[in-house]
N, C-alpha and C positions, 0 to 999 in steps of 0.2 A: 286285377291287372288294370294299370293305367292306360287307356287306349291312346292317350295322347304321345306315349313314349315308344308305342310299339311300331317296328320298321319292317316287319315281315307279316306275310299273310298265311302261307300254308308251309308245312314242313316239306324239306327237299324231297322226302319220300312220297308225297302226295302231290303230283305234278298238276298245275292248273289246267283247266279245260283248253281245248284248242281254240285257235283264233276264229273270229267271225267268219261265216262263208263269204266267197267272193261275191262281187257285185250282183251278177246276174244270178247267181244261185240265191242270193238273199232276196232279188227281186221276185223271183219265183216263190219263195216262201211268203213273201209278203202278200201276192196277189191272192195266195189260198187262205191267208190268215185274216185279211180285212173282212172278208163276208162274216166271219165268226164274230167279230167284234160288232157287227151291225152297220149296215151302210149307212143308214140315217145318223148314227154315233159319228162314224168316220167323216162323213161329209160335213156335219156341223163342226167337227174339231178343226177341219181343214179351213171352213170358212172363218172360224173363231181365230185362228192363228193369222189369217191373212188380214183381218180387221185389226189385230193387235200390230202386226207389222206396219200396215199403211197409216196408222194413227187414228183410224175411224172410231174404234171402240172407245177411245179417250173422251168423246164427246157425249157419250151417254152417262158418264160419271164426272159431273163437275166437281172441281176442287174445292174443299171446304176451307174454313179458317180456324185457326186455333181458338179454343174456348176452355174455360175451367169453371167449375162450380161444385156446390156440395151435393152429393148424390143421396145420402141416407142420413136422416135425424130421427131414429126411432124413439120411442117413448122408453124411459128407464123402466126397467123390469127387475125383478128378484133374480139373483143368479141361479142357473140351472144345476141341479145336482146329478152328477154322472159317476159311475164307477171310476175309481183311480185308473184303471188300465185304459179307460177310454180319454180322460181329460189330460192325463200327464203327457203322452206323445203329442196330442194336439198343441198344448201350451208350449211345449219344447219347440215345435216346429214354428210356431207363430213367434216365439222369442227370436228364432233365427231370421224370421222375416224382418223383424224390427231392426235387426243388425245389417239388413240388406243382403242375406243369403236365401236364395230361393232354390226350392227342390225341382229338378229337372228330370222329367220322365219317371217320377216316383223313385229315383234312385241316387242322382248326383246332386249333391248340395253346392251350389256355386255362388260366389260373391257377385253381385251386380248392382249393388247400391240401394239406397232407400230415399226415394223412389227408385225402382231399377232404371238402368240405361236400357231403354226399350229396343235399342239397335244393335246391342252387343251380342257377339258370339262368344260366350264365356269358355267354350271349349278349345278354342285356338287363338283367343285374344285379338280377334278381328271383329268386323261388324259391317253394317250396311254402309257403303261409301256414300251415298247422297240419299239420305232418309226423306228429303222433301220433293222427291221426283214423283211423278205420277205413277200409280201401281202398274198401268198398262205398259210402261216403259221398262219395267224391270224384269230381270232374268231370273227364274227359280234356281238356276244352277251356275250361280256366279263363284267361280274358283276363288275369287279374292275374299268373298264372305264366308266361304265354307258352306256347311250344311244350313239352309235356310230355316230348318226346323228349329235349330238352335236360337235363332232370333226370334221365331214365332211364340216359342214355348211360354216366355213370361207373359206375352199379350194374349194368351188363352184365358187368362184370369183365373186359373185354378186356385190362386191364393186368396181370392175375394171371399168365398165361403169360409175358409179358415179364419179369417178376421171375424166374420160374422159369428161363427161357432165360439170363438174365444171371448167375444163380448157377452154372448149369452150365458156362458159358463161362468164368467167372473164379474160381469156388470162394469168392467173397468173400461172408461171412456178412451183410454189411450188406442184401443184396438180399432174403434170407430174412426178415430182421427188419422190412424195409418191407412185404413181402408180408403177414406174419402180423399186423403192426400195422393195416394197412389193413383185413384181414378181421376182426379183433376189433372194430375200430371200427364197422365196418359192422353187425355183428350187435348190438352194443350200441345203436346209434341207430336200428335198423330192427327192432324186435321183430316176430314173426311176425303178418302180416296188419294191420300198422299202418303208414300212410303211403303216399305215392305209389308208392314202388319195389315194393310187392305188388300194386298196381293191375292190372297186365297179367300174364296167365299166360305168354305168350311171354317177357317180360322176365325173369320167375321162372326159365323153363326155360334161357334162354341164360347167366344167372348160374350156374346149376347146372352147366351142360354146361362152363362155363369153369373152374370148380373141379374138375372131374373131369379135365379135359385138364391142369390145373396139376399135379393129384396124379400124373398119368401121367408127365409131365416130370420130376417130383422123385422117381419111383419110390417113391411113398409111398401106394399105393392098396391094397396088399395087407395092409398092417399099419397101418391108419390111427389117427390120433387120434380120440377121442370127439368133438371138435368139429365135424371133417368129417362123421361119421355123423349127427349132430344137424342139421347144415346141410341134408344131402341129404334127410333125413326130413322137415323142415319144408317145404322147396320142394317135395317130391313131393306132400305133402298139399295144398299150395296148387293145384298144377297138376291134381291129379286130381279135387279138388272143383269144378272149374269148366270141365274141358276140353270139355264139350259146346258152351259158347259159341264157344270156338275152331273148333271142327269146323263150326259154322254159318257161318262165314266163307269157307270154301272157299279158303283161302290158306295162307301159310306159318306162320301161328299153329298151326294143327293139326299140321303137321310137326314144328315145333320142340318143341311141348309133348309130343307123342308120344314124341319122341326123349328128352326128359327123364325120362319115366316108364319107358322102357326102359332107360336106363342106370342110373337111381338104383335101380330095383327089381332089376336083376341083380347090381348091386354090393352092395347090402344083403344079398342072398343069399349072396354070396360072402364077406362079412366080418364081418357082425354076428352077435352072440350073442344078441340079444334075440329071443324068440319073436314078440313083436309086430312088430318090424322085419322079421323073416324072412316072416311070413304076409302083411304088407302089401306087401313087396317081390315076393314071388311074384306077387301080384295085379297089381302095376303093370308087372311085366315082361311078363305075358301081354297086359295091355291095350295097353301100348306096342307090341309086336310087331304085335299086330292092327291097330292105328291107323296104323302106319308102312306096312303094307302096303296096307291100304284107302285111304290118302291117296295113295300113289303110283299106284295104279290108277286112281283117280278124277281126281287133279290134273294127272298127267303124261301127255301126249297120246302116242299110240304113236310118232310122230315126234319125240318128245323135249321139246316144248314145256311150259311150265308155265302154271297157271292165271291167273297174275297179268299175263301179257303184259309182263314187265319182265326186262330183263337183269340188273339188280341183284338184285332179288328171286329170279331163278332161281338166281344164285350163292349166295344164302342158303339156298335149299332144298338145292341139291347139296352144299354144304359140311356142312350138317346130316347128310345121309344118308352123307356121306363119314366124318364122325366116328363115327357109329352103326356103320358097317361096320367101321372101324378096331377098335373095342372089340369087336364081335362076333367078329372073327377073333382078336383078342388072348386073348379069354376063352373061345374054342373053343366058342361057342354054334352052335346049328343055324343053317344057311343061310336067308336069305329065299327065298320062292317064286320060281320060275324067271321067271314073268311080271313080277314086281316088279324083279328084277335086269335084266330086258330093258328096262323103262322107264328104269332108271338108267343104263344103258348109253346108251340113246337121249338122255337128258337130258345126258350128257357129251358126245355128239357134237353136240347142238344147240349147246351153249356154245363147243365147239371150232369149230365153223363160223363162229360169229359172231366170235371173237376173232381180231385181228390178230396174227400170230406174231411181229412185230417189236417192236411197241410194248406188246403185251398188252392194247390197248384194245379196246373193242367198241361197237357202236351204243348211244346213250343212250335205248333203247326203254323207253317206259312210265314208271311211277313209278320215281323214284330217291330212296330215302329214307336213304342213308348207311350202311346195314348193312355191317359190315366185321368179321366174327367169326372166332373160331379162327385168328388171325393168327400163323402160324409162320414167315414170312419177312419181309424188309424191303421187299418190293415195294409199290408204291402202291396206293392205292384204286382206281385205274382200270386196274390190271393184272390181268386175269382168268386170266392162266397158271398161277398157284399153284393155284388151285381146279381147272382143267382137268387139269393134271399129276396132282395127288392123286387125283381121280375116275378118271382114265384107269388109274391104277395099280391102284386097288382093284376097279373094275368090268371093266376090259378086259385086266387083267393085263400091261400095258406102258405106258411113258412116251411121251407123244405129241410131246414137244419135246426137242431137243438139250440138253445140260448147260446150266444157266443158274442165275440166283438164284432162281428159282421152285422149284428143287429143294429148297431148304431145308426145306420142309414135309416132305417124304418123309425127309430126314434125321433130324429130330426125332422122328418117328414110327417110326424103325427100318426103314424100307425101303430096300432096296439101291439104290445109285446107279451101279452098274457095268454094269448091263445096257443094250444099245444102244436108243436110241430108235426107234420105229417110227412115225413121223407118217403118219396117214391122208391120202388125197387129199382136197382141199378143192374139189369141182366145183360147178359150178352145180346148185342142187337147190331143190326145193319141199317146204315143210313144210305141207301142206295142212290137218291137223287143226288145228295151231296157228294157221295163217294168216300165212304168212311165204314170200317167195320171194327166194331168193339168185341174183343174176346174177353171175357171175365172169368177167371177160374176160382175166384175168392181171395186168395192172397196175391195173385198176379193179375194183371190187366194189360192187354195189348191193343194198340190202335193201328189199323192198316189202311194207307191211303189208296183206296180203290177208285182212283181218280175219274171223275165224270165233268170233264172241263167244259161246261156251258158258258162260262165266263173266262175273262183272261186269267191264265194261271201265273202266278208270281214266282212260284218254286217249281222245279223239275223233281217231283217227288213221288212219282207213281210206285206203288208196292213198298213205299217206306214203312217200317215197322218201329213203333215207339212202344217200349216195354217198361211196365212198372211193376215194382216188387215192394210190397209193404208200404205204398206211398212213395217211394223213391224211384226216380226216373232212370233206370239202368241203361236202356237203349235209348238215344236222345235225338231231337232235331236241332236244327242249326240257329234259327233267328235270322237277324238282319244286320246288326251293327249300325250301319248308317246308310242313308240314300246318297250322300255326297261328301264322302271323306277319302275313301280308299276304294276305287272302283274294282280293283282285283278281289279285294275282300268281298265286296258286295255280290260280285258274280260268283266267287266260290260259295258263299253261304247260301245263295238262292239256287245253286247249281245241283246237279246229282250227286256229285262226290261229298256233299255235305249231309247226305241222308243215308239211311241204313237200307241201301239197295245196291243194284249193280251198275256200275259205270262201264260202257262199252267204249274202248278205244280212248279213254281219257276225254270223253266229251259228254255233253249233257244229254238227256233223252229227247230233248226238243232243241232244235236249232235257234239260236240266239238271234233275233233280228235287231234288236235294240237292247240298250241297258234294262228296260222294264217290259220287253215284249219279246215272248217266245212265239216260234211258229211251230206248225204241225202238232197241235196240241194232243198230248198222249191221253188216251183213255184206256181204263183196264176193263178186260172181260172177265167176268165172273165165271170161272170153270166149274167151281163146286160152292154152292151157297153155304153159308155158315149153318152149322148143324153140329150136333153131340153124337160122335161114334163111339165105338168101343174102346178106342185109344185115347178120346178126350175130345175137346172142342176141335173142329175141323173148318178150314176154309182154304180156297184156292182161287187164284186169279192170275191174269196174263195180260201182256201188251206186246206188240210188235212196233218198233220205231219206224220213222221214215227211211231210214237206211236198210231195213230188213232184219234188224237184231231182234231176237225174241227172248222174252224172259217170262218164265212160268214160276210163280211162287205158291207153294203149298205149305200150310201151317198146320200144326198139330200142338195142342196145349193142354196141360195139366197144371195142377197147383204148384208143382215143384220141377216141371220139365216142359221146355218148349222146343220143338223141332221144326226147323224151318228148312225146306228141300227147295233149291233154286236150279231150275233146268234153263240153261242159257245156250244160245246157238245163233248163228247167222252173222258173226263178226269175223274180221280178217286177222287183227293182230293180238288183241288181249281184251280181257274183261276182269274187272275188279270188283269185289264184294267188299263192302265196308260194315263193320258194326261199330258205331260211335258210342262210347262207353261213359258212364259216370265215372267222375274222378275217384280214384282209390288206389289200393295197393295191387294194381294189375302188373302180372308178369307173363311173358311170352313162354308157352310150352311147345314141345314137338307136335302137338295135335291143335294148338289154339291158344287160348289164354285163361289165366284164372285169378280170383281175388278172393278176399274173405267173404265176398257176397255170392259169387257165383263161377262155376266153371263152363268155358265154352269149348267145344270140341268140333273140329271140321273134318269132314270126310269128303274126298273129291274123287270122282271116277277117273280123272285124267292123271297122269304121272306127275309128281313133285310140283304141286302148286306152291307159289311162293307166298310165304305168310310173314307179316311184319307187325309189330306194334309201334305205331307212331304217334305223333301229336299233330292235331289240326284244331282249327279254331271252331268255337260256338260262341253265340251271343244270346244271353237269356234276357238282357235289358238293352234298350237303345243305348248306343254310344259306349258300350262295354263289351269287351271280347275277352276270351281267356281260352287257353288251350286244354283239351280234353284228350285221353288216350283213344285211340282208334285201331282196331284190328282189321288189318286188310288181308284179303286173299286174292290172288292174281293167277289166272290161267290164260294160256295161249291157244287153246283149242276148245271146241264144244265140250261141255261138262254138265255134270249134275254135282252141285255142291249141297252137302247136308250139314246144317249148324245144329248141334244139340246144346242148348243152355240148361244146366243143372243148377237149381236154386239152392243155395245153403241154408241151413235152419236159421231162423231169426233169433238174434240175440238181445239181450236186454239194453245194450248199448246202442242199437240201431236208432238213427234218427233220420227223418225225411231230409233230403238235399234237393 
């Protein structure tokens, strides 16, 4: 579905959540929520916003002047031989770049010119109104320009390693010429600290990291040109001057910016003859190392989960640490602390447990913002295996998957491919610190969000169940679509109605204080730990929300049958259970729904529950949304709802979706 032409958000049978609480009620929620964010973080963000509004912060970031130069002039080398399935997709994408077509979010090919218009929003035909204003004077959420991520994406420089790989494969100089032309055009049109592409420290860091990776691929980092050194220094100054704001977010911004400082600092120490560069580089290297270690210990739980409760943000964090570890090893720098490496090994295993080994897909948990960085293979956006394989090699010393297209990342970074893979077992498992329960019966796998919200939750998804059958996502999570296009859609996708759980009285489990902030964070109490009983795998958990509504969920699972019992109480008007289904030939039945893949039967202890098969939104890629079938069950009094899911026999024509 083309998101640009869609004019509605939810079906008429799926009412949007109720309006935000009244002012004083919101104020009460806010006073209870701010301590959870951390007073130090809250006070710094308030101070930061005050200095932005007053104009004081601008003086810490002097405006630069346009410049352009050649970044990379590597020595000629023999073309690199690769399997057809590796080089053909790469050269096709690079050919599109030559024609001015850039891939956004690993999904949407958009014509933005060659070199690109760095200030265009190709999704709505607008762009930055004044690209030469100082970044401190710009608004992230300007309705005139639309989603600022659509402007930032081309300036992340994800295309730079693609040009480098194409040159390595073909030896054709045109790829270097395009690479240098795009880089020179960017520095000429984006003077330091001017324009939207300097607004975000993380975007600055990702741009820097992509240039470092490109230099590695071209073997140009040890004897660099002055342009690359200047670029790294300007970007490092922008990051270092505002990194405290990134740290206050307790998310991927801090890890990305710390990585930028660590790599830029250590690299300047290696290659720059300037005393100023070397002194600053030493400071950045020390700061970057300290913050990378501190962020890992704070934001990665001992069982491997990440603070943002999101599969795609987890990948971004893990890829960032993998890139850092690659350069640390290559430059023979001291190792990170043992506990940090332990957290990174756990983070690798977390993503391994969630990733389907056949398709590479994983549950669409939490926010999905389209981040797809350090791309060194032709695997798609929803294939998480390249990230798992890379991190497994770096932090576990072995490959987890048998040879496949996801090994291309290891190839480009010089890691051996001939060692046999040693895939760990993937048993049923709880991640108690993160708040996730994995129930694996062999043919089916279920993921339950047993939320433990130590950090700000982005989705109201307590007790959500994601169910996979033969690698296909039968019961699904929602995604995000866009941060700044359709607020109603974003609120719906991040709210309780877009998850496989119970909505009380058409409202979210947690009161929404702001667009990106929930109050009264919901935490699940484990009533029965994961275990294997006589009837199969079993687990139970519950929560009570701030209005006193109670939801107890009990799950029993075998290879061909899942039974979910939901006990709901404490509400006044109504409660609705939703099962968000994989697209298919679903039809409503008197007792539930059925398709060629499964039968769903509902039993309720109350009289005449209202059942309907409706269509609602999901988003599996940023800036893309489509309708999926949703089975809804609504009751008006306390009840026990029992859902029985009977899995049909697998057929030869079944394919992962």
